[in-house]
C-alpha positions, 0 to 999 in steps of 0.5 A: 536776872540771869541764870548761872552757867548751866551744867549737864543733867548728869553733872559734867560740863563740856568745853566752852559752855557747851551744855545740854541746858543751853542747847535745849533752851537757847537753840531748841524748844526745851526738854522732853522728859519722856524722850531720851536725849541724844548721847554725846556733845550737844553741839554735835546733836544740833548739827546733826539735826541740820542734816535730818532727811526732812529738813524743815518740812512738816512730817505731815503731808495731808495739808492742802496747798495754798491754791486749793485753800484759796479756791475754797476761800473764793467759793466761801466768799461767793456763797456768803455773798449769795446768802447776803443777797438772799437775805436782803431780797427777803428783807425788801420783800417783807417791806412790800418793796420791789426786790433788787436786781441781784445778778448773783441770785440767778444761780441760786436754786429756786427751792433753797430752804436754808434757814436765814443765817444758817450759812453764816454760822457754819465754820468758815474754811479760813478758820478751818485751814488756820487751825489745821496748820496751827495743829501741825506746827504745834505737833512738830514743835513738841515732837522735835528731839531738840527743836533747832530746825523748828526754831529756825523755821519760827525765826524765818517765818517771823522775818518774812511775816504775813498776818492772819488779820489781813483778810480771809486769804491771809487767815486761810493761807498763813500756814500754807505760806510757812509750809511752802515758802519758808520750810523748804528753804530753812536749810537752803539758800536765802535767795530761793526763800526770798523768791518763794516768799515774795511770789507767794499769794499770802505775801502778795495779799498781805502787802497789797501787790496783787493789784499793783500796776505800772503807770505805763502798763495796759492796766495802768491806763485802764484802772484806778489801782495804780502803783503800790509800793508796800511790798517793795518797801518792806523787801528793802527795809525788812526782808533784805538790806534793812533800815539805814542801809543806803537805799533811797525812796527812788529805789523803793519806787523802781523796785515797785515798778519791777514787781508790778504784775506779780499777782494772785490768780483770781476766781475766774482762772484767767491767768492760771490755776485760781489762787496761785501766783501769776505774772500779769503782763498787762499790769507790768510796767514795760520800761527798764528800771534802775535799782541800786545803780543796776539796770534791769531790762529782763522781760516779765517775771525774770526782771523781778527775780533778777532784782531779788537775787541781787538784793540777797547778795548785798553786803547790807543784807548779810549784816542785817540778817546776821544781826537779827540772827544773833539777836534772836538766838543769843542776846537782845544786844548782839555782839558785833564780833559775832554778827561780823562772823555770821555776816561773813559766813552768809556772804562767803556761802552765797546765803547758804542758811544751813551754813549760817546755822552751823556758824552760829552753833560752832561759835563758842561765844553763842554758848558762853553768853549769859541767859538774858533772853526771855522766851517769847510766848511761842517758845514758852508755850511749846517748852511747857507742853514739852516739859509736862508731856501735854497732849497737842491733839487740840491747838486751842489751849496753845492758841489761847495762851499765845493770844493772852501773852501778846503773840497770836500765831501768825498775827504780828501788828505790822510787817516787821513781825514780833520783836526779838528784843525779848526783855522789852517785848515780853518782860513788862510788868503786865506781861509777867502778870499774864505769865503768872496767871497762865502758869497757874492755869497750866499747872491746874490742868496738869495730869500724870506728870512726875512728882515736882522734884523729879520733874525739876531734875528732868527739865532744869537739871543742874541749871536750877538755882538753889532758890528755885529748888527751895521754892519748888520743894516748899510749895504747898501743893504739887500744882503750886510747885509745877507753877513755880517751876514754869515761872522760874528764871531758868525756865523763863529765860534762855 
């Protein structure tokens, strides 16, 4: 069921359906009743957000970079291995058997009296870094005046997704990946984001490229790791051209050859700073490669960078990105004409992502489309926090809600990310039942919120239907009224 064409909270409407409710829900993250909206045309306010000094970067600057994070993970892995070895030695000794010759125990202090298992129970660094970045992301989303740039960040982070379920590295560095590879380029060039993404340790870990070696390389002759095509396949299938765009299996293999040697510096630091990106010449396939009819003969990392730059300019890439953009922001079934206009902007601007965002906002069809999209769990959770002015000092409640709603933060089930086919993905009977339960739980925890009628006017304005108004007005308790507001079609849809 779609909401009626909304109007400004003050009652006035703007040309081509450009209204504050549309701006805040379709392009943003919902109303913040405690903070006044910018005056004037909401389209102009969205465009102004694209020129803010910080761009997509986090306001916080106290979070460590990915190399520092991975070094902590490496150290934690070493210490946990020592603990396992120590416990195994104690177990064997208790059985009266000779202790195993464990080299790692040589570095352990002889007088170490740490209780068995104590180290295992300490909070792990991967979890600490994950929660710190989750907290920063939630703070930024809830504080944004409209949230358009945060929506863009979430879109690109999902397009180039990694998963915290992959490994300790993945869990620790997923937030740093978004901070370092996505946010600085959200309003920049697609080619720069593409390069940053594919060279980031979190992506190299997620898609198994860190150990990939060419069959004719030094490492290929001396190791069993061999060629891994995962990263190359997903670059073509998901990150650039898209499924059915004309690339072949040979293109996948050739790109995999090109990307051999793109790796993560290990604990030993032989290739550079531990935990950082490095090019390992010993693992790189030394022969020239042919991709999409082009021959790449560059040396070292430049070969892969040249291939990525060309893939970013493929006509199919522009079409793929524009289709996903319209599907995310406007409709599960993208309007081909709108997709065509955005794809042309992408091509004509050489992948300028700020230009792509402006083209979306300036397209009247994007404002006139009915509100058929269902807010995904991240958008819904943030919108509820904003509407009720809820504290974000602890990310736990938001993370718990995302888990229950089926969109755990930075944890998609596969490299294709979470679906933007919103009705199919999020409006199932089971999904709606969970939303109902969480709305009731959220409403029970509300403190110091305005009275329900006042909050309804602040959050939904004239977009609220008569049915929603009656339901909130007839609620037996304020708690029930707040839950009904969250469950209303106007709040759930965008």
